Structure formats: structure tokens, C-alpha cells
N, C-alpha and C positions, 0 to 999 in steps of 0.2 A: 834205408834198410840203416847208410857209412852215417847217416845222422847220428841211428843209437846205438852202435860201435862206438860212435867215439865218443857218447854220454856213457856208455859203460865204462872202455878208459877212462873217464873224468875222474867219474867214482868212482873205478879200484884205485886211483889215485893217490883222492883224494883219505879210502880208507886206510892207505900206507904209512901215510903219515908219520914221522916219529911223535911221539907225547912231546910234550914240552909243560914243562914246570907250567904254573898258573894260579891267579887267587880268586878266592870263594867270592861269590857275591859279596855283594859291600854292606846291606839288610840282610838278616837270618833268624829266624826262629823256631826249635825243635827242643829235643829235649837229646841228653849224651848217659852212656853208663860208664862208670871208672870201676875197673879190679882190680888187683894188683898180683904180681905172682906169688908171694907170701902167704895172699891170701886177709891181711892181716883188714881190709882196707875189702873197701865196696861204697859205689855212692850210683845214686840216681837224681838226676838235672837237667831241669825244664833253663835256656840260655834263649836271651837276645844279648842281638850281636850286632854294632855300630858299627862297620870299620870307616865311616864318612867323619862322624865325632867322636871318636877311638870310649866306646863304654860300651860297655857287660851290665849285663846284666843273672844267676844265676840264683836260683828255686835248687834246693838241697835238700836231699833226704839220704841219708845212709847209715850205715854200723865202719866204728874203726875200732879191732883190737875186744871186739866181741860189745861196742856200746851205741849204742842208734844216737840219731842226731838227727836233726833237720836245722837249717842256716837261708840266711837268705842276705847275697853280698850285690851290692855292685861298683862297680870299676868303674873311675874317670879317673884317663891316662891323660885326659891334656893338664888337666888340673893336677895331675899325680895323688890321688885319695882315693880313701878304698873304705866304704861303710859294709859296717856289717848291723843287718838291717831286723830290729826286733815286735813287728809291727801288734801281737798280743801285751807286749806290757809298752808299747811305743815309745821306745828307746832305738837307740842309733851310735856307734858308736864310730869313730870317726880315724884313719890309723891313714902313717904314708906309702902313697907308690908307686916306685922309685925303681920299674921295670918302665925300659919298655915296651909298648906294641906291638905285638907280633899277631898281622893276615892270616886269616885259613887259608890256608892254599896250601899249594906248591912250593919252598919258595928258591934262587937260582941260586941253581952249585945244588942242588940229588940228583941222585943216577936212580936211574929206571930201573928197576927190580924187573916187571913185566906188566902186559897186558893182561885177566882174565874176565871171567864172567861172575859176577856174583845169581850165585842162582842158576838157571837153566840155560844153555842156548836150544832146545831141541823144538822151542814152536817161539812165538811169535810174541813180549810181555813176560815172555820167564825166565830171564835175566838181566842184568844191568855190567853194564862194561865197565869195565873199573880200571885205573893204571895203580899200581906199589910203586913207593918213592920210595928209596934211605937218603940221609945226608944227617951233620955234627953236627949236633946243641951247641948253642956257642957259649952256653957252662960249663961242655965235654960232656961227653959220650953221645950216643946217637939216634936216629931217633926210626922212625918207618911212618909211612903215609900211603893209606889208601883215598882214592880221592875218580870221583866218577869224570866221565871222558869225557861229556856234552858236560856243560855246566861248570866243574869244581867243589861239584858240592863233596862236606866231606864224608869219608864213611869212615875210618876209623884210624887213628893215629898211634901207636905203641910206642914208648919209651925207656929208655934206661933213668932209672934211679938208684942210687947208693943205700938208700934203705929196707924200700919195696922190692929194689928188684922191676923185672916190668913190668911198668903204667900204661894201662890200656883202655882209650876213649873207646866209646863205640857209641854212632851221629844215626838216628832215624827220629822223622816225623819232621826232616826239616824242610823252613818250610823261603821265600826266598822273599822278604820283609820283614816289619815288625807289625805288633797285629794292636801292641796297646804303645805306642811310644814314651806317655806317659808313666812308663815303668825307668826308665831311662834316666827319670830327672830323682833328687831325691825327698822322700817323705816330708810331709811339710815341718815334721819333730823332728829331721836334723839338724848338724849345725848345721855352715851353709860354708862353700871352696875353699874362703877365705879365715874362716873362724880355725881359731890354734888347734892342735893333734892331744885328744887326752892319753893322758898318761907316756911316757917314752917307748911307743910298742914297735916292736923289727917293724920294716920296712917288709912289706906282702909279696911274694912272687906269686906266680902258680899254680903249682902241684902243691900250697898252701891254703890254696884253697879246700882241698877237696883231705890234708893230711894235721895242721897241725890243727887240733882239736880240742885235748883235753891237755 
């Protein structure tokens, strides 16, 4: 009986521990949606995320200012290269990528807003324990990020933008691992990473993957 009491106390102590900033799994595949406060932008995207190789692939479908678009992007942060890929025409535009790689998760310095249940706590398997954090963006403004308590899997991220107001990313169907590693390499019809950039394209930032279409 004393052993059971001790185990119960230990478990209670573990559950009472305060959440800490965390980093999501380094290899993930999943989907997300993007929406904006002013309702000008909506995007559905599938993504492949490789924090070890610092690579990101995005397949997008969305609307911007009542115009629909599709896009296929590959970001190679180590090479500082960004590809816009068109498989139908077998074309590939290469641009400079002059932003730092930021791992998915909750960075140090974030403030815990609270812990809650997504869904219901009424029965087993009906809810998901999540933590919501608040912090400052390096470029100015704020963000609010929600991740799972166990595994640090992203649930949603909201950040303030000057043009669109609050921009909200909702993650779902996340899978740990890369389902097709070949998708994190440029297709054979793309220029090599050390080839010259096309034109005088301005450096790409993360939000332009969704917003700068027309």
C-alpha cells in the first residue's frame, strides 16, 4: 500500500511540473491552413519539414484577393536557395533565401499563457493536452503558439502582420518522419544550388510563401 501511495505522489508531481519551451520533432510531414484577419488570404498546404538538413517543402492551394493560386516551394536554408517549382511546365525559378532557419516549436523566452484541453476531458481519448505560449517576433510584433504537451507537436501559430492583421496557421495530420525524402531535393529540371539566381528577385521571407502571389 505504501508503494502505491508513493507512486501516486510521484505521478502527481510529474503532472504538476510547469511546461517548458520545446522543439518539435526534427522530421515531420503534415498539412496546415493559413487564414488572415482581413479575410484576403486563405491557404491549404501540405508540408515536409527537415530540421536536420534545414529543408522545407510546401505544396499550396489557396485564394488571395479573390484569386485562386497553386504553388510548389522548396526552401534550402543551408544553401540559402529558394525554388518555385512548376511540374506541369517543367520549369523551376530559383531565388535567394536570406532568412535564418527557425525550428518549429516554442523558443526560449516565450511566456506560458496556459494549459488546456482541445476537445473534451470527459472521457479517455476525447481530448488533447496542449500548451499555449506568447512571445515577440524577431522582426517585430508578437506571436501566439499552441503545441501539444507531449511531443511538442504544433497545433496552431498566430502572428501579427502589418498588411493582413493576424495570420493564423493551423496544423493537422502531422506525422513524425518524412514520407518521401526525395521531395526535399530539387527536381532534375531545376538549376543546381550553385547556379546563378534568376533575375533580381528580392529575398524570400516565410510570409511571402503565402502572401506575395500577384
